[in-house]
C-alpha positions in Angstrom: -20.8 9.0 104.9 -23.5 10.9 106.8 -22.8 8.9 110.3 -19.3 9.8 109.9 -20.3 13.9 109.2 -22.8 13.7 112.2 -20.3 12.2 114.8 -17.9 14.8 113.9 -20.3 17.5 114.6 -20.9 16.0 117.4 -17.1 16.3 118.4 -17.4 19.9 117.4 -19.7 20.6 119.6 -18.6 19.1 122.6 -15.3 20.6 121.8 -15.5 24.2 121.1 -11.8 24.4 121.8 -10.3 21.7 119.0 -9.9 18.4 117.8 -7.9 16.6 116.0 -9.0 13.0 114.7 -8.2 10.2 112.3 -10.6 8.8 109.8 -12.6 6.7 109.6 -12.5 5.8 113.2 -12.4 9.2 114.8 -9.7 8.1 117.5 -7.7 11.4 119.0 -4.8 12.6 117.5 -2.5 13.7 120.3 0.6 14.3 119.5 2.5 16.0 116.3 2.3 19.0 114.6 -0.8 19.6 112.3 -1.1 21.8 109.4 -4.2 21.7 107.3 -4.5 21.9 103.4 -5.1 24.9 101.5 -7.9 22.9 99.6 -9.8 23.0 102.3 -9.5 26.4 103.5 -12.4 28.7 105.0 -14.7 25.4 105.3 -17.3 25.6 107.9 -21.2 24.1 108.5 -22.1 20.9 107.3 -21.4 21.3 103.6 -17.7 22.8 104.5 -17.6 19.3 106.6 -18.6 17.1 104.2 -15.9 18.9 101.7 -13.1 18.7 104.7 -14.1 15.0 104.9 -14.1 13.8 101.1 -10.6 15.9 101.1 -9.5 13.8 103.8 -10.2 10.2 103.3 -8.2 11.1 99.9 -5.4 12.0 101.5 -4.2 12.0 105.3 -7.1 10.8 107.0 -7.2 13.3 109.1 -10.0 15.9 110.2 -9.6 19.0 112.9 -11.7 22.0 113.8 -11.6 25.1 116.0 -14.1 27.9 116.8 -13.0 31.2 115.9 -14.5 33.2 118.6 -14.2 36.4 116.5 -16.7 35.6 113.8 -18.2 32.7 115.8 -17.8 30.3 113.2 -16.6 26.8 113.5 -14.1 25.8 111.1 -12.8 22.7 109.9 -9.7 21.7 108.3 -8.6 18.5 106.3 -4.8 17.8 107.9 -1.5 16.5 108.0 0.3 15.6 111.2 4.0 15.7 111.1 7.0 14.3 113.4 8.6 18.0 113.5 8.1 21.2 113.6 10.2 22.2 110.6 8.1 19.4 108.2 4.8 21.2 109.4 6.2 24.6 109.1 7.3 23.8 105.4 4.0 22.1 104.6 2.2 25.5 106.5 3.9 27.3 104.0 3.5 25.7 101.3 -0.1 25.3 101.6 -0.1 29.1 102.5 -1.1 28.6 106.3 -1.1 31.7 108.9 -0.2 28.8 111.6 0.1 25.4 112.5 -0.7 23.4 115.8 1.7 22.0 117.9 -0.4 19.1 119.7 2.8 17.9 121.9 2.7 21.0 123.8 -0.8 22.4 123.0 0.0 25.6 121.2 -0.3 27.7 118.1 2.9 28.3 115.9 2.3 31.1 113.9 4.5 31.1 110.6 
């Protein structure tokens, strides 16, 4: 588990704009609509990432991260990837998210 955490921390360091990867291979997810689970809201630093990885391994096996330029914190999420925007929006609303991310067009969709 520590090796996986270390590898994700390195991905985050090299990708401050954000990333989405599949566990345990760390293969990049490049298409679909990404939405985080409410259970991993406000997870940052190594401790938060550990919580995210545990949750992701038990659920959809997707981890994402992004830098909030306003507070300079790098947030981590256990996420799901959907084929359609509507499915992601519905899941996002159920999980009290402010936005989902469209990997197909690399854009945020506010909810």
